[in-house]
C-alpha positions, 0 to 999 in steps of 0.5 A: 068822319075821317077828315084830311087836315092839310097844314095841320102842323102850323099854328091854326091847323094844329089848333084846329086838330086839337079842337076836332079831337076834343069836340068830336070823339067819333072823328078821325084826323089825317094831318098832311104837312110838308113841315116847312120852317113854320110847321112844327110837330111840337104844336101837336105834342101829346097826340102821337098815341091817339088812335084817331090821329095820323101824321103824314109828311108831304106836299099838297101838290103831290097828287099821288100822295094826296090821292092815296090819302083820300082813297083811305076813307076821307070824307072831308078836306080842310085846307090850312096849308099855305105860305102866309107871311106877307114879308116873305111873300114880298121877298120871294113870291114863288113859294107862295104860288107853289103852295097856295095856288098850285098846291090848292089846285092839286088838292081840289082836283084830287078831292073831286076825283075821290068824291070828297063830301066837303072841302073847306078852303081856309082863307084870309081877310087880306084878299079884300085889300085895304079898307077905309076908315069906316065900313066892313068887308062883306062876302060881296066885297071885291077882291083887291089883294095888295101883296103876293101872299094875298093875291095867291090866297085870292087865286086859291079861293077862286079856284076852289069856287070854280070847282063848285061851279064846274065840277059840283065839288062841295066847296066852302070858303072861309075868310078870317081876320087876324088870329092870335093864340098859342103855338103861333110862329114868332114872325107874327106880330103878337108872338114876335112882340111878346117873345122879344119883350120877355127877353127885354128886346125891342119890338119893330113897329111898322110905319106910324103904328096906326094900321088897324086889324080885327083880332080873333082868338084862334079857338074861336076861328077853329070853332067857326071853321068846324061849323062851316064844315058841318053845316055851311052851304056848299059854294058859299063864302063865310067871313069870320071876325070878332068885331075887335079892331085895334091899331098896331100901336094900341096892340103894342101898348097893351102887350107892353102893359101886360108884361110891365115893359117900357114904351122905350122898347118900341122901335119904329121901322120902315113900313112894309111895301103895300101895307094895307091900312085897315081890315075889318070883317062883317061876320053877319052871315055866319052869325045869322045862318049858322049861329056862330059867335066868338066866345073869347073877349079880346083883353082876356084872350090877349092876357091868356096868350101872353101867359102862354108864351111866358109859360112855354119859353122852351117852345119859342126859344127853340124856334127863334134860335133856329129856323127863324133867327137868320130871317129875323136878323135879315129882315129886322136887324138893320132896321132896328140898328138904324132906329136905335142909333137915331138914324131911323 
């Protein structure tokens, strides 16, 4: 099968492409990515000579380009392409609407016209909003997004499902909890904290640090998405989670302990606007229907992730010294200065 993977130079997309090529020797992958700041072809190093892999630089909103790629024997689309950083969506929501909404609409319309056999819209638990201290998000939970990022993903999900109802496009939607693992751009909490601590730099912890997330290793997420692509029921939503909740303070302390760093490197910073208190997914549907289970235990997977960033310093130093540096300083620099001099 020939599969168009969009956003395949990003963190989850790149891991998914590696998973596909390793697990399905007969599959071919076309990777369409516009290479924004978070798109990095180094995430796919070693695949350049694989005859089953092709990279195309372009925007999913470019209908002419997308149509030409789909016309070349593509049978399935897996859409990872998205602006995904909540802080950036608060700063500048326009880019999120372009990629996550207009881009997804263009991709869906081109897929419909090309007769694509499977279309997987990869989404997030953030579309459900904030959860109380108990309970889990199910596929029937109402969509109550809190940030422009989450709202744009909710809109994309609804567009995708509408194409199933209106046009019969075989759409499937996956919504996953927080991912971690290799190649994650260091604006996300785990790679940000690990790489800062490797350089003995402070880590910015939002608010009281008690916001709760369900953490899943990216390889388990990729396996789930692939299973949905192959065996899921069109028109259905599948929640993906590892039943592995941690609050951010606990997560930070685990990273500190793994690296042997002191808690004095924690800097509490002003909380994010609209910061959801807790996410927790109920993966019973994908477990029951498709037999999926996460294979990576959290503590061991976190240790392996920390080791990967320790062993791949060149990968993240290149990123943090370039595209991310100015943004990081603008977002966190003043907050950290206030915190470290006793005024924050």
